[in-house]
C-alpha positions in Angstrom: -19.7 13.7 5.3 -19.3 9.9 5.7 -16.3 8.8 7.6 -14.8 5.3 6.8 -17.2 4.2 4.1 -16.5 0.5 3.7 -16.0 0.7 -0.1 -13.6 3.7 0.1 -11.6 2.1 2.9 -11.2 -1.0 0.8 -10.1 1.0 -2.2 -7.5 2.9 -0.2 -6.3 -0.3 1.5 -5.7 -1.9 -1.9 -3.8 1.2 -3.1 -1.8 1.3 0.1 -1.0 -2.5 -0.2 0.3 -1.9 -3.8 2.4 1.0 -2.6 3.9 -1.1 0.2 4.7 -4.0 -2.1 6.4 -1.6 -4.5 8.4 -0.2 -1.6 9.5 -3.6 -0.4 10.3 -4.6 -3.9 12.4 -1.5 -4.4 10.6 -0.5 -7.6 11.2 3.2 -7.7 9.1 3.8 -10.8 6.1 2.0 -9.3 6.6 3.7 -5.9 6.5 7.1 -7.6 3.4 6.1 -9.6 1.5 6.1 -6.3 2.2 9.8 -5.8 0.4 12.8 -7.3 2.3 13.9 -10.4 2.7 17.5 -9.2 5.3 20.0 -8.1 3.0 20.4 -5.0 3.6 16.8 -3.8 5.6 16.8 -0.6 7.5 13.9 1.1 9.4 14.2 4.3 11.7 11.2 5.0 13.9 10.4 8.0 16.9 12.2 6.6 15.5 13.7 3.4 12.7 15.7 1.9 11.3 16.2 -1.6 9.1 18.9 -3.0 7.5 17.8 -6.2 7.4 14.4 -7.8 10.4 15.2 -10.0 12.6 15.6 -6.9 11.2 12.3 -5.5 11.9 10.5 -8.7 15.6 11.7 -8.6 15.9 10.8 -4.9 14.3 7.3 -5.3 16.6 6.5 -8.3 19.7 6.5 -6.0 18.2 5.0 -2.9 19.4 1.5 -1.8 16.6 -1.1 -1.2 14.9 -1.3 2.2 16.4 -3.7 4.7 14.7 -7.2 4.5 11.9 -8.2 6.8 9.8 -5.0 6.8 6.7 -5.4 8.9 3.8 -3.0 9.4 2.0 -2.6 12.7 -1.0 -0.6 13.8 -2.0 0.5 10.3 -5.0 2.8 10.4 -6.9 4.0 7.4 -9.4 6.8 7.9 -11.5 8.1 5.0 -13.4 11.3 4.7 -16.1 11.1 2.1 -15.3 9.4 -1.1 -12.1 11.2 -2.1 -9.8 11.7 0.9 -8.0 9.3 3.2 -5.2 9.4 5.8 -3.1 6.2 6.3 -0.9 5.9 9.4 1.3 3.0 10.3 4.4 2.0 12.2 7.1 -0.3 10.7 9.9 -2.5 11.9 12.6 -4.6 10.2 13.5 -8.1 11.2 16.7 -8.3 13.2 17.1 -4.6 13.8 16.0 -2.1 16.5 14.8 0.3 13.7 11.2 1.4 14.2 9.5 4.0 12.2 6.3 5.8 11.6 4.7 7.0 8.4 1.7 9.1 7.5 0.2 9.5 4.0 -2.6 11.6 2.7 -4.3 10.0 -0.2 -6.7 11.8 -2.6 -8.9 10.3 -5.4 -7.7 12.1 -8.5 -8.7 11.4 -12.2 -5.7 9.0 -12.4 -7.0 7.1 -9.2 -5.9 7.2 -5.6 -2.6 9.1 -5.2 -0.5 10.2 -2.2 -0.3 14.0 -2.1 1.9 14.2 1.0 3.9 11.7 3.1 5.9 11.9 6.3 8.3 9.2 7.6 10.0 9.4 11.0 11.7 7.4 13.7 11.5 8.0 17.4 14.5 9.7 18.9 17.3 7.2 19.9 17.2 6.1 23.5 13.6 7.2 24.1 11.1 4.6 25.0 8.4 3.7 22.5 5.1 4.4 24.3 3.5 1.4 22.6 5.8 -1.2 24.2 8.2 0.7 26.5 11.4 -0.4 24.8 14.1 2.1 24.1 15.3 2.8 20.6 
């Protein structure tokens, strides 16, 4: 198995960039379009969880937009062969102490690259971030 084939990393990077732009733009339909259209799709959020794309569509429809100034740091894309990738990143928002982490598993399906599972979390309040030592 080839790890981090340049062409596959580029494809996943482009899909991830499209997803991130949809997230920043607050386009719920486009965001959901990046997920596998299946009842087996799972997303764990900071204070929420959805099992199945239908549940995620319903949740996204009532969510407020993200705070302005979202910035990604330390994004890592690792691909396994031609059809599987894991994307991890940390995120911040301008003017806030909020810092988060997200992990997505992407699979090449007949419809293209889709997220099959995602997890978003924040470090516990008051605990130092090992990356920079600041408390949250």
